N, C-alpha and C positions, 0 to 999 in steps of 0.2 A: 683700624681693627676694632678699637674700643667703640667707635661710632656704630659699627656693624652690630656689635653685641647689644648696644643700647637700643638700636632700631628693632632688633629681634625681640627684646624684652618689652619694649613699648607696644609692638604689634601683638605680642602675647597678651598683655593686659587689656588692650583694646578688644581683642577677640573674646577674651573671657567675660568682659563687661557686656558685650553683645549677646553672648550665650545666656548670661544671667537675665538680661532684659527680656530675651525671648521666653525664658522660663516664666518670668513674672507676668508677661502678657498672656501666656497660656493659662496660668493660674487664675488670672482675673476673669477669664471666660467661664470658669467653673461655677455653676449655679449653687448658691448657698442657702436658699430659702428666703433670702431678702432681695428686694428689688435693687438691681444694679444695671446701669445702662451698658456696661461693657458686655453683657450677655447678648446684646443686639449688634455688636461690632461687625460680625461677618455677614450680616443680612443685606442682600441687595434686592432692589425693587426695579421692575421693568418701567422705565420712564422714557417715553418717546423712543422705544426700541433699544434703549441702552440700559444695561444693568447698573443701577446707581445705588451707592450706599444709603441705607435707610435714613441716617442722620442728615443727609443732604436734600431729602425730599419732605422732611417732616420735623416738627419740634418734638423732642423726646424729653419727658420729665418723669421724675419719681414722685408720684402723688403722695404716697405713704410707703412704709416699709414693705408692703406686700402688693403694690400696684404701680405699674408703669403706664403712662399714657403717651399715645403717639398721635399728634395732630398734624395731618398732612397739609402742605401749603396749597395743594390742589385736591379738592374733594373727590375728583375722579380716580384718585389713587387708592382710595380706601380699600376696595376689594383686592387690589394688587398687593397692598401692604399685608392684608390678612393672609393671603395665599403664600407670600414670601416667608412670613413668620411660621406658618404651619410647615412649609417645606424645609425650613431650617432645622427642624427637629430638636428644638431646645426645650421641649416639654411644657410649653405654655400654649393655652388655647385662647386666641384673641377674640374679643367681642367688640362689635362696632355699633354706634348709635346714629350714624349718618354724619357726625361731626368729627369724632375721634375714635381711635381704637384703644380699648382698654386691655391691658395684659395683667390679669391677676396672677400673682406668684403663689402657687400652692405650697403648703408647708411640706417639708421633706419627711419621708418616713424614716424610721431608725435604720431599716435595711438599706434604703437609698443613700443615707448619710455614710454608712460604712462602705458602700460601693464607690461613692465619690472620694472618700478618704483613700481608698486603694488606688483609684485613678490618679489622684494627686501624687501619691508616692511613686507611681510609674512615671509621671511627668518629671518628678524630681530626679529620678534616676537617669532619665534621658538627658536632662539638663546637666547633671554632673558628668555624664559620659562625654558630652560636648566640651565641657571645661577640661576634662582629662585629655581629650583628643588634642586640644590646643596646646596643652603642656607637652604631650608627646611630640607634636610637630615642632614646637619651639626648641625642645631639647635636641632633636635631630638637626635642626638648622644650626644650633650653637656648636654641635660637634663637627660641623663641616667648615667652620670658620678657619681659614688658613693662618697658621702662625700664632694661634691663641695659646698662651702658656697654660699649663695644666691647672695651676692655682686659680687663674682667672676663669677658666672653664667651670671649675667646681663652684666658684662664687656665683657665676651666672646661673648654673643649674639650681643652686640653692635658692637664688632669687625667684626663679620660675616656680620652684616648689612652694615657696612662701606665698606667692601670688595665687597659686592653685589652691592651697589650704584656705586662704582668705575667701576666695570666691565660692568654694565648696561650703564653707560655713555660712556665707550670705545666702546661698541657695537653700541650705537646711533651715535657716531662720525664716525665709519666705514661705517655705513649705509648712513649717510648724505653725506659722500664723494662719495660713489658709486652712489647715486641718482643724485648728481650734475654732475658726469661723464656721466651718462645716458642721463640726460635732456639737457646737453650741445650740441648744434648743431654744 
């Protein structure tokens, strides 16, 4: 019986950690006005008929805070890389010189910064909802454990709530750091 409760609490913590990691990954993709390779994470390039992640067909580097360079292993991919970046809709216009693709990162306007901050807050709320969903599911599972004394159930529910509070705070901290990064000029 105690093993079952421990398993439920361990699964709860694992799921909350995954929800927090997912939120951090989403936040890392938000453009902040500085060059950041995670902006290119979801981009795939047609390579011999297969959509292949950009970082597997080219060397990606941050040349300076406002420029990313993409040097394909195969020069025949230059136009495909440019098309994929434009199609990704990340707000960057690529330029090519026949050797590599340059991605100049335009500075963000004040209005765009505010929009991104709102978007980040929405992502934060979604992440916190996922964490609370894990709490709800864990609490329901704990209540179905046969023969669990009421005191043990209360302790287990409090443990789940403590974990929830901790992960919500970690999510808030990650979002606050991202908002600061966005709103910094």
